[in-house]
C-alpha positions as CSV (number, residue, x, y, z in Angstrom):
1,X,-8.6,15.9,-28.6
2,X,-12.0,14.7,-27.2
3,X,-11.5,14.8,-23.5
4,X,-14.8,12.9,-22.9
5,X,-13.0,9.8,-24.2
6,X,-10.9,9.9,-21.0
7,X,-13.7,11.0,-18.7
8,X,-13.9,7.5,-17.1
9,X,-11.2,4.9,-16.5
10,X,-11.0,1.5,-14.8
11,X,-8.0,-0.1,-13.1
12,X,-7.8,-3.6,-11.8
13,X,-5.3,-5.9,-10.1
14,X,-4.7,-9.0,-8.1
15,X,-3.4,-8.4,-4.6
16,X,-2.3,-10.7,-1.8
17,X,-3.6,-9.8,1.6
18,X,-2.9,-10.9,5.1
19,X,-0.4,-13.4,6.5
20,X,-1.8,-16.2,4.4
21,X,-1.3,-14.0,1.3
22,X,-4.8,-14.9,0.0
23,X,-5.4,-13.5,-3.6
24,X,-8.0,-10.8,-3.8
25,X,-9.2,-9.2,-7.1
26,X,-9.9,-5.5,-7.1
27,X,-11.5,-3.2,-9.7
28,X,-11.3,0.6,-9.2
29,X,-13.6,2.9,-11.3
30,X,-12.4,6.5,-11.8
31,X,-13.9,9.6,-13.2
32,X,-12.0,12.6,-14.5
33,X,-12.2,16.2,-13.4
34,X,-10.4,19.1,-14.9
35,X,-7.5,18.5,-12.5
36,X,-7.4,14.9,-11.5
37,X,-9.1,11.5,-11.5
38,X,-11.3,10.7,-8.6
39,X,-12.4,7.2,-7.3
40,X,-16.0,6.5,-7.9
41,X,-15.9,2.9,-6.7
42,X,-13.4,0.4,-5.5
43,X,-14.5,-3.2,-4.9
44,X,-13.3,-6.7,-4.4
45,X,-14.6,-8.9,-7.2
46,X,-14.8,-12.6,-8.1
47,X,-12.1,-14.2,-10.2
48,X,-14.7,-14.6,-12.9
49,X,-15.6,-10.9,-13.0
50,X,-11.9,-10.0,-12.9
51,X,-11.3,-12.3,-15.9
52,X,-14.0,-10.4,-17.8
53,X,-12.2,-7.2,-17.0
54,X,-8.9,-8.6,-18.3
55,X,-10.7,-9.7,-21.5
56,X,-12.1,-6.3,-22.1
57,X,-8.7,-4.8,-21.4
58,X,-7.0,-7.1,-23.9
59,X,-9.6,-6.2,-26.5
60,X,-9.1,-2.4,-25.9
61,X,-5.3,-2.8,-26.2
62,X,-5.8,-4.7,-29.5
63,X,-8.0,-1.9,-30.8
64,X,-5.4,0.8,-29.8
65,X,-2.7,-1.2,-31.6
66,X,-4.8,-1.5,-34.8
67,X,-5.7,2.2,-34.7
68,X,-2.0,3.3,-34.5
69,X,-0.9,0.8,-37.1
70,X,-2.8,3.1,-39.5
71,X,-0.2,5.8,-39.0
72,X,2.8,3.7,-39.8
């Protein structure tokens, strides 16, 4: 297995903060070490940037599905 494929990862989510429960979009970038993932950045992003993240994630998921369909 090529561990460099998993050297970096990105997580994202929509969170509700404060008493008003205002939505906040967050993206966390991680890098892998031999024992764990470490946070390289964590930032609040616009809804537009978060939508782009979700589009990239959907594309990645579809590619993974297509890859594993080969082995059926």
